[in-house]
C-alpha positions in Angstrom: -22.4 -79.7 20.5 -24.3 -76.4 19.2 -27.9 -76.3 19.0 -30.3 -73.5 17.9 -33.8 -73.2 18.7 -36.2 -70.4 17.0 -38.3 -68.1 19.8 -41.3 -67.5 17.8 -44.4 -68.0 18.8 -46.3 -66.7 21.8 -45.6 -63.2 21.4 -47.8 -60.4 22.7 -48.0 -56.9 21.9 -48.5 -54.0 24.0 -48.5 -50.2 23.4 -46.5 -49.2 26.8 -45.5 -45.7 26.2 -48.1 -43.9 23.9 -47.8 -40.5 21.8 -50.5 -38.0 22.9 -51.8 -38.7 19.3 -52.2 -42.5 19.7 -55.7 -43.5 19.7 -57.0 -43.7 23.4 -58.3 -47.3 23.1 -54.9 -49.0 22.2 -53.2 -47.6 24.9 -52.0 -50.2 27.5 -53.7 -52.4 25.5 -52.0 -56.0 24.4 -52.2 -57.7 21.3 -50.9 -61.0 19.3 -47.7 -60.3 17.8 -45.6 -62.1 14.9 -41.8 -62.5 15.4 -40.4 -61.6 12.7 -42.5 -58.4 12.4 -43.1 -54.7 13.3 -46.1 -52.7 15.0 -47.4 -51.7 11.8 -47.9 -55.3 10.5 -49.3 -56.4 14.1 -51.5 -53.5 14.1 -52.9 -54.3 10.8 -53.3 -57.8 11.3 -55.3 -57.0 14.4 -57.7 -55.0 12.8 -56.5 -51.8 14.5 -54.7 -50.0 11.8 -55.9 -48.8 8.2 -53.9 -49.7 5.3 -51.0 -47.1 5.3 -50.7 -47.4 1.6 -54.2 -46.5 0.7 -55.8 -42.9 0.5 -54.4 -40.6 3.3 -53.8 -43.1 6.0 -50.0 -42.5 6.3 -50.5 -39.1 7.8 -52.6 -40.6 10.5 -50.2 -42.9 12.0 -47.3 -41.1 12.6 -47.7 -41.5 16.6 -46.3 -45.3 16.3 -42.7 -44.1 15.7 -43.1 -41.9 18.4 -44.3 -44.3 21.0 -42.9 -47.0 23.1 -43.9 -50.5 22.7 -43.1 -54.1 24.2 -43.1 -57.2 23.1 -43.1 -60.4 25.4 -43.2 -63.9 25.3 -42.4 -67.0 27.4 -39.9 -70.1 26.5 -38.6 -73.4 27.6 -35.2 -74.5 27.1 -34.5 -77.0 24.6 -33.1 -80.2 25.1 -29.5 -80.0 24.7 -27.7 -82.7 26.9 -24.6 -81.0 28.5 -25.4 -77.2 27.2 -23.4 -75.3 29.9 -24.2 -71.5 28.1 -27.2 -70.3 26.9 -27.2 -66.9 24.6 -30.3 -65.2 23.3 -29.5 -64.0 19.8 -31.7 -61.2 17.8 -30.5 -60.9 14.5 -32.8 -58.1 13.8 -34.1 -55.4 16.4 -35.9 -52.3 15.1 -34.3 -49.9 17.0 -33.4 -48.6 20.5 -34.6 -51.5 22.4 -33.9 -53.1 26.2 -34.1 -56.7 26.7 -35.2 -58.6 29.9 -35.3 -62.4 30.4 -37.0 -63.0 34.0 -37.2 -59.6 35.2 -33.3 -59.1 34.3 -31.9 -56.4 31.7 -29.8 -57.8 29.8 -28.6 -55.8 27.4 -29.7 -52.6 25.2 -29.5 -51.9 21.4 -29.4 -49.0 19.2 -28.8 -50.1 15.5 -31.2 -52.0 13.4 -28.7 -53.3 11.0 -26.6 -55.9 13.1 -27.1 -58.8 15.5 -26.8 -58.7 19.4 -25.9 -61.8 21.5 -26.8 -61.8 24.8 -25.5 -64.4 27.4 -28.5 -65.7 29.9 -26.7 -68.5 31.0 -27.3 -67.6 34.5 -31.1 -66.1 34.5 -32.9 -68.7 32.7 -34.6 -71.8 33.9 -36.0 -74.9 32.3 -39.2 -74.0 31.9 -41.7 -70.8 32.1 -38.8 -68.1 30.8 -40.0 -64.5 30.3 -38.8 -62.4 27.5 -39.3 -58.9 27.0 -38.2 -56.4 24.3 -39.1 -52.8 25.2 -38.5 -50.7 22.0 -38.7 -47.0 22.7 -39.5 -44.1 20.6 -36.8 -43.5 18.3 -37.7 -39.8 17.9 -36.5 -39.5 21.8 -33.3 -41.3 21.0 -32.5 -38.8 18.0 -33.4 -36.1 19.9 -31.0 -36.9 22.7 -28.3 -37.7 20.5 -28.7 -34.3 18.5 -28.8 -32.2 21.7 -25.0 -33.8 22.2 -23.8 -33.5 18.9 -25.5 -30.5 17.3 -27.8 -30.1 14.4 -26.3 -32.0 11.3 -27.5 -31.4 8.1 -29.6 -33.9 6.0 -31.7 -33.8 2.4 -34.6 -34.0 4.5 -36.3 -32.7 7.9 -36.0 -36.1 9.7 -33.5 -37.3 12.0 -32.3 -40.4 10.6 -28.9 -39.6 10.7 -28.7 -39.9 14.5 -29.6 -43.3 14.9 -28.4 -46.8 13.1 -31.9 -47.3 11.4 -33.2 -47.2 8.1 -33.0 -44.1 6.7 -35.8 -44.7 4.0 -38.3 -45.0 7.2 -38.4 -41.5 8.0 -39.8 -40.5 4.1 -38.3 -39.7 0.9 -38.7 -38.3 -2.2 -40.5 -41.6 -3.3 -41.6 -43.2 -0.1 -43.7 -42.2 3.1 -42.6 -41.8 6.1 -44.1 -44.8 8.4 -41.4 -44.8 11.3 -41.2 -48.9 12.6 -40.5 -50.3 15.7 -40.3 -54.3 16.0 -38.6 -57.6 16.1 -37.4 -57.6 12.3 -35.5 -60.9 12.3 -35.6 -64.2 13.8 -35.0 -64.5 17.7 -33.1 -67.5 18.6 -31.4 -69.6 21.9 -28.1 -70.9 21.0 -27.1 -73.9 23.7 -23.9 -74.9 23.7 -20.8 -75.9 25.7 -17.0 -75.9 25.5 -16.4 -74.2 22.2 -18.6 -72.8 19.3 -17.9 -71.4 15.8 -18.3 -67.6 16.4 -18.1 -66.4 12.5 -16.4 -68.0 9.4 -15.0 -66.1 6.4 -14.1 -67.7 3.2 -12.1 -66.0 1.0 -11.6 -67.2 -2.5 -8.6 -67.3 -4.9 -8.5 -68.8 -8.4 -5.0 -69.7 -10.1 -5.9 -68.8 -13.6 -8.2 -65.7 -13.5 -11.0 -65.9 -16.5 -10.4 -69.8 -16.4 -11.7 -73.1 -15.0 -9.0 -75.1 -13.0 -7.5 -74.7 -9.7 -8.5 -72.3 -7.2 -8.3 -72.2 -3.2 -10.9 -71.5 -0.4 -9.3 -69.9 2.9 -11.9 -70.1 5.8 -10.9 -67.3 8.6 -12.4 -68.8 11.3 -13.2 -66.9 14.9 -14.3 -69.6 18.0 -16.1 -68.5 21.2 -15.0 -70.5 24.1 -17.3 -70.8 27.1 -15.7 -68.9 30.0 -15.3 -72.4 32.1 -13.9 -74.6 29.4 -10.5 -75.8 29.0 -8.3 -74.1 26.8 -7.7 -77.0 24.6 -6.6 -77.6 21.0 -9.3 -77.7 18.6 -10.1 -79.3 15.1 -11.1 -77.6 12.4 -12.5 -79.6 9.3 -13.4 -77.6 6.1 -15.1 -79.4 2.9 -16.1 -78.1 -0.7 -16.2 -79.5 -3.8 -15.5 -83.0 -3.0 -12.3 -81.4 -1.4 -11.3 -81.6 2.5 -9.1 -80.1 4.7 -8.1 -80.7 8.5 -6.7 -77.9 10.6 -6.1 -76.9 14.4 -7.3 -74.0 16.6 -4.1 -73.4 19.2 -4.5 -74.2 22.7 -6.1 -70.7 24.3 -6.6 -69.3 20.7 -9.6 -67.8 19.6 -9.1 -67.7 15.5 -7.6 -69.6 12.5 -7.0 -70.1 8.9 -8.1 -73.3 7.0 -7.5 -73.7 3.2 -8.9 -75.8 1.1 -7.2 -76.9 -2.1 -9.9 -77.4 -5.3 -8.1 -78.6 -8.2 -11.2 -78.2 -10.6 -13.2 -75.4 -9.8 -15.6 -74.3 -12.2 -15.9 -70.5 -12.1 -18.6 -68.3 -11.7 -20.0 -65.7 -13.8 -22.3 -62.6 -14.5 -25.5 -63.3 -16.0 -25.0 -63.3 -19.6 -21.1 -63.7 -19.8 -21.4 -67.8 -18.3 -23.0 -70.0 -15.8 -23.5 -69.6 -11.9 -22.2 -72.9 -10.5 -22.2 -72.5 -6.5 -20.7 -75.2 -4.2 -21.4 -76.1 -0.4 -18.4 -74.8 1.8 -19.0 -76.8 5.3 -16.7 -76.0 8.3 -16.8 -78.4 11.5 -15.2 -77.8 14.9 -14.8 -80.4 17.1 -13.1 -80.5 20.6 -11.9 -83.2 23.1 -15.5 -84.3 23.1 -16.6 -84.6 19.4 -18.6 -82.6 17.0 -19.3 -79.2 18.4 -20.5 -76.7 15.9 -21.1 -76.6 12.2 -21.3 -73.9 9.9 -22.3 -74.2 5.8 -23.0 -71.9 2.8 -22.6 -71.6 -0.7 -20.2 -70.1 -2.2 -18.6 -69.4 -5.9 -15.2 -69.3 -7.4 -14.4 -65.8 -9.1 -12.2 -63.2 -8.7 -13.5 -59.2 -8.8 -11.5 -56.0 -9.0 -12.3 -52.2 -9.5 -9.8 -50.6 -12.6 -9.6 -46.8 -11.7 -6.7 -45.9 -13.1 -6.4 -42.6 -14.5 -6.1 -42.4 -18.7 -6.1 -39.8 -21.3 -10.1 -39.0 -20.7 -9.7 -39.2 -17.1 -10.8 -41.8 -14.0 -12.5 -45.0 -15.2 -14.6 -47.1 -13.3 -14.6 -50.6 -14.4 -15.7 -53.6 -12.5 -14.2 -56.5 -13.7 -14.9 -60.5 -12.9 -12.7 -62.9 -13.6 -10.6 -60.7 -15.3 -13.4 -59.5 -17.8 -14.5 -55.9 -17.9 -18.3 -56.5 -17.4 -20.4 -53.7 -19.1 -23.0 -53.1 -16.4 -26.5 -52.9 -17.1 -27.6 -51.8 -13.5 -30.7 -50.9 -11.5 -30.7 -49.4 -8.0 -32.4 -51.3 -5.3 -34.6 -49.9 -2.3 -36.0 -51.9 0.5 -39.0 -53.6 -1.3 -41.6 -52.9 1.3 -41.7 -50.3 4.0 -42.2 -53.3 6.4 -39.0 -54.9 5.7 -40.1 -57.8 8.2 -42.4 -59.6 6.0 -40.2 -59.8 2.9 -39.4 -63.3 2.3 -37.8 -65.3 -0.4 -40.7 -65.5 -2.6 -40.8 -61.6 -2.5 -37.3 -61.2 -3.7 -37.5 -63.7 -6.1 -40.5 -62.0 -7.8 -38.4 -58.4 -7.7 -35.7 -60.2 -8.9 -36.7 -61.8 -11.8 -38.5 -58.3 -13.1 -34.5 -57.4 -12.9 -33.4 -60.8 -14.8 -36.3 -60.3 -17.5 -35.2 -57.1 -18.4 -31.5 -57.7 -18.8 -30.1 -56.2 -15.8 -26.6 -57.6 -14.6 -26.0 -55.5 -11.4 -28.1 -54.4 -8.3 -27.2 -51.7 -6.5 -28.1 -51.9 -2.7 -28.9 -48.1 -1.9 -27.6 -46.7 0.9 -31.0 -45.6 2.5 -32.4 -48.9 3.0 -31.0 -51.9 4.6 -28.4 -54.6 4.1 -30.8 -57.0 2.8 -31.8 -60.5 4.1 -29.6 -63.5 3.3 -32.4 -64.7 0.7 -31.7 -61.5 -1.5 -28.0 -62.2 -1.7 -28.6 -66.1 -2.3 -31.0 -65.5 -5.3 -28.4 -63.0 -6.4 -25.7 -65.5 -6.6 -28.3 -68.0 -8.1 -29.5 -65.7 -10.8 -25.5 -64.2 -11.8 -26.9 -60.6 -10.5 -23.9 -58.7 -9.5 -24.5 -56.8 -6.4 -22.9 -53.4 -5.2 -23.7 -52.6 -1.8 -23.7 -49.4 -0.2 -22.8 -48.8 3.5 -26.1 -47.4 5.2 -25.1 -43.6 4.8 -27.3 -41.4 2.4 -27.9 -37.9 1.7 -26.9 -36.8 5.2 -23.9 -35.7 7.5 -23.0 -38.2 10.4 -21.1 -37.6 13.9 -17.9 -39.9 14.0 -18.2 -39.9 17.7 -20.0 -42.1 20.3 -21.9 -43.8 20.4 -22.6 -43.5 16.9 -19.0 -44.8 15.7 -19.1 -47.9 17.9 -22.4 -48.8 15.9 -21.1 -48.0 12.9 -17.8 -50.1 13.5 -19.8 -53.0 14.8 -22.7 -53.0 12.1 -19.8 -52.9 9.3 -18.0 -55.9 11.0 -21.1 -57.8 11.5 -22.3 -57.3 7.7 -19.0 -57.9 6.1 -18.3 -60.9 7.5 -22.3 -61.9 7.1 -22.2 -61.3 3.4 -18.4 -62.4 2.4 -19.5 -66.0 1.2 -21.8 -64.1 -1.6 -20.0 -64.5 -5.2 -22.5 -62.1 -6.4 -21.3 -59.4 -4.2 -18.5 -57.4 -6.5 -18.2 -54.0 -4.8 -18.4 -52.3 -1.5 -19.4 -48.5 -1.8 -18.9 -45.9 1.7 -22.0 -43.9 0.8 -24.8 -42.6 -1.2 -24.4 -38.4 -2.3 -22.8 -37.2 1.0 -19.2 -36.4 -0.5 -21.4 -34.2 -3.5 -23.7 -32.8 -0.5 -20.8 -31.5 1.5 -19.1 -30.2 -1.6 -22.1 -28.5 -3.1 -25.3 -28.2 -0.7 -24.0 -25.8 2.1 -23.4 -28.4 4.8 -19.9 -27.0 5.6 -21.6 -23.9 6.9 -23.6 -26.0 9.2 -21.1 -28.5 10.4 -18.0 -26.2 11.3 -15.3 -28.2 12.4 -17.2 -30.9 13.6 -17.2 -34.5 11.9 -19.4 -35.4 9.1 -18.8 -38.8 7.9 -15.8 -38.5 6.1 -13.6 -40.8 8.2 -16.2 -43.5 7.9 -15.8 -43.2 4.5 -12.0 -42.8 3.9 -10.7 -45.0 7.2 -13.0 -47.1 9.1 -15.2 -48.6 6.4 -12.0 -49.3 4.0 -10.1 -50.6 6.9 -12.8 -52.9 7.9 -13.3 -54.2 4.5 -9.4 -54.7 4.0 -9.4 -56.9 7.2 -12.4 -58.6 7.0 -13.0 -59.0 2.9 -10.0 -58.3 1.2 -10.7 -60.1 -2.2 -13.4 -57.2 -2.8 -12.7 -53.8 -3.8 -13.8 -50.8 -1.9 -14.9 -46.8 -3.2 -15.5 -44.3 -0.9 -18.9 -43.1 -2.2 -21.0 -42.6 -4.6 -20.9 -40.1 -6.7 -16.9 -39.8 -6.3 -14.2 -38.9 -8.4 -11.3 -40.8 -6.7 -9.6 -37.8 -5.3 -10.1 -35.2 -3.0 -8.9 -32.5 -5.2 -11.7 -33.2 -7.8 -15.3 -32.3 -7.7 -17.3 -35.6 -6.5 -20.0 -35.4 -9.1 -17.2 -34.8 -12.3 -18.5 -36.6 -15.7 -14.6 -37.2 -16.5 -13.7 -38.8 -13.2 -15.6 -42.0 -11.4 -19.2 -43.0 -11.0 -21.6 -39.9 -11.3 -25.1 -39.0 -10.7 -27.3 -37.1 -13.0 -30.3 -35.2 -11.8 -30.2 -32.1 -13.1 -32.3 -33.7 -16.1 -35.0 -34.9 -14.2 -35.4 -31.5 -11.5 -34.5 -29.1 -14.5 -34.2 -30.1 -18.2 -35.6 -32.1 -20.9 -34.7 -35.6 -21.1 -33.3 -35.4 -24.5 -30.4 -33.4 -22.3 -28.5 -36.5 -21.5 -26.9 -36.4 -24.6 -25.0 -33.8 -23.8 -23.0 -36.2 -21.3 -20.1 -38.2 -22.0 -19.3 -39.9 -18.3 -16.9 -42.8 -17.2 -20.0 -44.4 -15.1 -23.4 -43.3 -14.1 -24.9 -44.6 -11.1 -27.6 -43.0 -10.9 -30.2 -41.3 -13.5 -34.0 -41.4 -14.0 -37.0 -40.1 -14.9 -40.7 -40.2 -13.3 -44.0 -41.9 -14.3 -46.9 -42.6 -12.5 -47.9 -46.2 -11.5 -50.2 -48.4 -13.2 -53.9 -48.6 -13.4 -54.7 -51.0 -10.7 -52.1 -49.4 -8.4 -53.4 -45.9 -8.8 -57.1 -47.4 -8.5 -56.0 -49.0 -5.0 -54.2 -46.4 -3.6 -56.5 -43.2 -4.6 -59.5 -43.8 -2.7 -61.4 -40.2 -2.5 -63.1 -40.6 -6.1 -62.3 -41.1 -9.3 -58.6 -41.2 -10.0 -57.0 -38.0 -10.8 -53.4 -36.7 -11.8 -53.8 -34.1 -8.9 -55.8 -33.8 -5.8 -55.3 -34.5 -2.0 -54.6 -38.2 -2.2 -52.7 -38.3 -5.5 -50.6 -35.5 -4.2 -49.8 -38.0 -0.9 -48.6 -40.2 -3.1 -46.1 -38.0 -5.3 -43.4 -37.3 -2.7 -41.0 -35.5 -5.4 -40.8 -31.9 -5.0 -43.1 -30.5 -7.8 -43.0 -34.0 -9.0 -46.7 -33.6 -10.8 -45.5 -30.1 -12.7 -42.2 -32.0 -13.6 -43.9 -34.6 -14.9 -46.0 -32.5 -17.0 -43.1 -30.2 -18.1 -41.3 -33.6 -19.0 -44.4 -35.0 -21.0 -45.2 -31.4 -23.2 -42.4 -31.0 -25.1 -42.9 -34.4 -26.9 -46.6 -35.3 -26.3 -50.1 -33.5 -25.6 -51.8 -33.3 -22.5 -54.7 -35.5 -21.0 -58.2 -34.9 -22.5 -60.7 -33.8 -19.6 -63.7 -35.0 -21.1 -64.1 -37.4 -18.0 -62.1 -38.2 -14.7 -61.4 -41.8 -15.9 -60.5 -41.0 -19.1 -58.2 -38.0 -18.2 -56.5 -40.7 -15.5 -56.3 -43.0 -17.8 -54.7 -40.5 -20.3 -52.4 -39.3 -17.8 -51.1 -42.9 -16.7 -50.3 -43.6 -20.4 -48.7 -40.4 -21.8 -46.7 -39.8 -18.2 -45.4 -43.5 -18.4 -44.8 -43.4 -21.9 -42.6 -40.3 -21.4 -40.8 -41.9 -18.6 -40.3 -45.1 -21.1 -39.0 -42.8 -23.7 -36.7 -41.1 -21.1 -35.1 -44.5 -19.9 -34.7 -45.2 -23.6 -32.9 -42.4 -24.7 -30.8 -42.1 -21.8 -29.6 -45.9 -21.9 -29.2 -45.6 -25.3 -26.9 -42.7 -25.4 -24.6 -43.9 -22.5 -24.4 -47.5 -23.7 -23.4 -46.1 -27.4 -20.3 -44.5 -25.5 -19.0 -48.0 -24.6 -16.3 -48.5 -23.3 -15.5 -44.8 -22.2 -18.9 -45.1 -20.4 -18.7 -48.7 -18.6 -21.9 -48.8 -17.0 -25.1 -47.8 -16.3 -27.4 -48.0 -12.9 -30.9 -46.9 -13.6 -32.5 -45.0 -10.7 -34.8 -47.2 -9.7 -36.0 -50.8 -10.5 -38.9 -50.9 -7.8 -41.0 -49.2 -5.2 -41.9 -49.8 -1.6 -45.6 -48.4 -2.0 -48.2 -47.0 -4.6 -46.2 -43.8 -5.9 -45.7 -41.8 -8.8 -41.7 -42.5 -9.1 -38.8 -43.3 -11.0 -39.4 -46.7 -10.5 -39.8 -49.2 -13.7 -41.7 -51.6 -11.6 -44.5 -50.3 -9.4 -45.5 -50.7 -5.7 -47.8 -53.3 -6.4 -45.4 -55.4 -8.6 -47.1 -53.9 -12.0 -44.4 -53.6 -14.8 -44.7 -49.7 -15.9 -43.9 -49.1 -19.6 -40.6 -47.9 -18.4 -39.5 -51.7 -17.8 -40.3 -52.4 -21.2 -37.9 -49.6 -22.4 -35.3 -50.4 -20.0 -35.9 -54.5 -21.4 -34.8 -53.2 -25.1 -32.3 -50.9 -24.0 -30.3 -53.5 -21.9 -30.2 -56.2 -24.7 -26.6 -57.7 -24.7 -26.6 -57.0 -28.5 -27.7 -53.3 -28.5 -28.6 -51.1 -31.4 -30.3 -48.1 -31.4 -31.0 -44.9 -33.5 -29.0 -41.9 -32.3 -30.4 -38.5 -32.8 -28.4 -36.2 -31.2 -29.2 -32.5 -31.4 -27.0 -31.1 -34.6 -26.1 -34.2 -36.1 -27.2 -36.3 -38.7 -29.0 -39.6 -37.4 -26.8 -42.7 -37.4 -27.1 -46.2 -35.8 -25.2 -47.3 -33.1 -24.2 -51.2 -32.2 -22.6 -52.3 -29.2 -21.8 -55.9 -28.5 -22.1 -56.6 -24.6 -23.1 -60.4 -25.2 -20.6 -63.3 -24.3 -20.1 -64.0 -28.4 -19.1 -62.3 -31.4 -22.2 -60.5 -33.2 -22.0 -61.8 -36.8 -25.3 -60.9 -38.7 -26.9 -58.2 -41.3 -28.5 -55.3 -39.9 -31.2 -53.5 -42.0 -31.7 -49.6 -41.7 -35.0 -48.7 -43.3 -36.9 -45.3 -44.0 -40.5 -45.0 -44.5 -42.8 -42.0 -44.7 -45.6 -42.1 -41.9 -47.8 -43.0 -44.6 -45.7 -46.2 -45.0 -44.0 -45.2 -48.5 -40.5 -47.0 -48.5 -37.8 -44.1 -48.8 -34.8 -46.3 -48.5 -33.1 -49.7 -47.5 -29.8 -50.7 -46.4 -28.0 -54.0 -45.6 -25.3 -53.8 -43.6 -23.0 -57.5 -42.7 -21.8 -56.9 -39.1 -18.9 -58.9 -37.6 -18.8 -57.4 -33.8 -16.3 -59.0 -31.5 -17.3 -59.5 -27.9 -16.9 -55.7 -26.5 -17.0 -54.0 -29.7 -18.9 -51.0 -31.2 -19.9 -49.9 -34.4 -21.6 -46.6 -36.4 -23.8 -47.2 -39.6 -25.5 -44.3 -41.4 -29.1 -43.2 -41.5 -29.8 -41.9 -44.7 -32.2 -39.4 -45.0 -33.6 -37.1 -47.7 -33.6 -33.6 -47.4 -36.8 -31.9 -45.9 -38.7 -31.3 -42.5 -41.3 -34.3 -42.8 -41.5 -37.2 -39.9 -39.9 -40.2 -41.0 -39.8 -43.7 -39.5 -36.4 -45.4 -39.3 -36.4 -48.9 -38.3 -33.3 -51.2 -37.6 -33.6 -54.9 -37.9 -31.4 -57.4 -36.7 -33.3 -60.0 -39.1 -36.8 -60.2 -37.8 -36.1 -58.4 -34.9 -36.9 -54.9 -34.4 -34.0 -53.4 -32.6 -35.4 -49.9 -32.7 -38.1 -47.8 -34.6 -38.1 -43.9 -34.2 -39.5 -41.2 -35.4 -37.5 -38.6 -36.5 -39.7 -35.6 -35.1 -41.8 -35.1 -31.7 -45.3 -36.9 -32.2 -47.1 -33.4 -31.3 -45.6 -32.0 -34.5 -45.7 -35.1 -36.9 -49.1 -34.8 -38.2 -49.8 -38.2 -37.3 -53.2 -39.7 -38.6 -56.1 -40.5 -36.8 -55.8 -43.8 -34.8 -57.4 -46.7 -37.5 -56.8 -50.2 -36.4 -58.6 -53.3 -35.7 -58.4 -55.4 -32.8 -59.2 -59.6 -32.5 -58.7 -61.8 -29.7 -58.4 -65.5 -29.3 -57.6 -67.9 -26.2 -54.2 -68.8 -26.2 -52.8 -71.6 -23.5 -52.1 -69.0 -20.5 -54.2 -66.0 -22.0 -55.6 -64.3 -24.6 -53.6 -63.4 -28.0 -54.4 -59.8 -29.1 -53.8 -59.3 -32.5 -53.7 -55.6 -33.9 -53.9 -54.7 -37.5 -52.8 -51.1 -38.4 -54.6 -49.4 -41.1 -52.9 -46.3 -40.6 -49.5 -45.7 -38.5 -49.7 -46.0 -35.0 -47.1 -44.5 -32.9 -46.3 -46.6 -29.3 -49.5 -48.8 -29.4 -49.8 -50.3 -26.0 -52.3 -53.2 -24.4 -53.9 -52.2 -21.0 -54.8 -55.9 -20.0 -54.7 -54.5 -16.3 -57.9 -52.6 -17.1 -59.5 -56.3 -17.3 -57.4 -58.2 -14.7 -55.5 -56.6 -12.3 -52.6 -59.0 -12.5 -52.1 -59.3 -16.1 -49.1 -59.4 -17.5 -48.0 -58.3 -21.6 -45.3 -59.7 -23.4 -44.5 -56.4 -24.9 -45.4 -52.9 -25.0 -45.1 -49.6 -27.3 -45.1 -51.0 -30.6 -45.1 -48.5 -33.5 -46.5 -49.7 -36.6 -46.6 -48.9 -40.3 -49.7 -49.0 -42.1 -50.8 -52.6 -42.8 -48.7 -54.4 -40.1 -49.9 -56.1 -37.3 -48.6 -57.2 -34.0 -49.7 -60.0 -32.0 -49.9 -59.1 -27.8 -49.2 -62.1 -25.6 -51.4 -61.6 -22.6 -51.4 -63.7 -19.4 -54.8 -63.3 -17.9 -57.3 -65.0 -16.3 -59.8 -62.8 -18.3 -61.7 -64.3 -21.7 -60.9 -63.8 -25.5 -64.5 -63.3 -25.7 -64.3 -59.9 -23.2 -65.8 -57.2 -24.5 -63.3 -54.7 -22.8 -60.5 -55.8 -24.8 -62.4 -53.4 -27.5 -62.6 -50.5 -25.4 -60.6 -47.5 -26.2 -58.8 -47.4 -23.1 -57.5 -50.8 -23.4 -55.6 -50.8 -27.0 -54.0 -47.0 -27.1 -51.6 -45.2 -29.0 -50.2 -41.9 -29.7 -52.8 -41.2 -32.3 -55.6 -41.3 -30.1 -54.4 -37.8 -28.6 -53.1 -36.4 -31.8 -54.7 -37.6 -34.9 -56.9 -35.4 -36.8 
């Protein structure tokens, strides 16, 4: 029988090979350590490191990643009657490590992204075993690898492409350079005899795609036999959904397949298209002495496919689940913390709830991060969130020679096997932007005739997926057009990335695109007020300055933000620092929100030609100005509210493409037909009604429709409102705010206590553009149900603020708490 014990206590950490910049009082010092953990979190816990996310502290700790560190503990053997074999299993070592037991080297590692198992049978004793893990400077390792392979270009001046470690550790255009080292996943001791289950890979088939009913699960089982064990026949038993099957592992064999027939399986569906039933699959291994090992995971019954057959318009990129073309409303996911060891189920749950509540149905796990922990995928299974999983190659060229090639192969096999049970996982993707980079970014001149990673994306990785996970599709990269003869970022073919808009153009340029699928696009905005206040600690927060600039990692980021704001909105007032920063957060976040809403509305309006969008990005890993809709402290930016509105399954928006008369575009991506009456109203800014048209609508699932908007001749700014019954689907102004001659902001605010916070009633005395309630100025953890509400004269809106602040707090009346564009433009 196999037993597992965790080695998670008694760990100590020592700075064993310090960089010259390391503090003198830390050299050779030993301190308590937490496993799973990393150097940064242990130093923080010991009070020996300033918070890296605050101020300029990030720049003071680069010595950590350039030093050697040693973790040590001791362990006793557990009671495991008759156990003949002992193995140490490290589920995650970061990164270049040497593992010793009782003074004997048992193994070396150079890959953060895979599991290592070391046989220690001949080295351990009943009690008092010494375990030591020495993790060497990753920079020393990459320097050696770079000397062997030569310089291989990346988009950042860091050597992340020479080692299998989280690329974003080395800094990105939204992330700090915090190069970690540590034991970032659990350490276990396996005690076993005879034989054990090394891996189980379930493959699901459905008899009638799209319908509940007969299905099968085939468990592909790998068995490990002890060297001294008899090569006897072994028995396998698999149980799922009340059904049971028994099979054999033949004499001397180390693998077998076992299929369970399930007559009445219920299908697992993406959120919005059905339910997410999950079933426990259990595989048991027995030998001549009885039970030997047991494996249990949850699975779901569904099919997934990728449709890319060329059509008259180019090459589609359509994700199908249970035979249904899924309209992808996605977000890109980066590691939710620079120190990934401290992420747990509750952290993932909070972050994924942001996605669910924003009507997201797909998470793209981006290639510069990690293969996430099991809890992430478990939660996606439960919530019906599809997962597009990148293999971890991002924005760089990679050697295809040893030792990197062997690590890539082992890592891919490890993670494909680990993630195979999850029904939420629907696509494997080979890389992020490497094919595009090699085409356009001058890399061939540096690479010459050396390998650069192409063989991974076109041979090694698809081969691993075809062997270990053949029920899921694979795509070589994002962006990629499906053929080496086409430009990899051709809008007519496959998934593209749209980055010229943020880098060079106004966000209205999204209207020029008619792509098949967009896997990355987005616009920046600052973090929320409490996050900014926490991170910028060199005086009153300001849009620029030494600390603010250190928390803006994009090249010319502040200038690009300002360039994006000024065609649409005024700049912040400079009467005092607090007001200037409050104005900047409001205006730049509002502009980000409008960019998101405009871009998504335009792209969703092209359904089904454009079969999906994946916004860059949902989350941040620290306090920073970025493309995220939820900032590094978990506060929802205005862009989150815009994304929620744009990602409604029943979508309606006013299209104002340049050179065309406005019209309303309706799209039904819900699970039922949409039968309703859509009202289109036109008012003057003064509130005078000009027209109202009611349109009966009957849209089948997946259908679209266009409705006219009748505008009078003239240049005056007008307000167009689209309603589905009482629900406002969209309300927009036909002119830019800075040219619309908006009235001064006149409104009244009243408050009353609610069950979980405060109701804030705003009554408009004049037209109010994009009213926002900054409840986080009273309570950093406050949450507001709605934001960016545009009101006609005489209309009111009740904001529900979940907060501990009382209703009679006078700060509810502060002019920086309830904001609108009129504050900065009204005359």
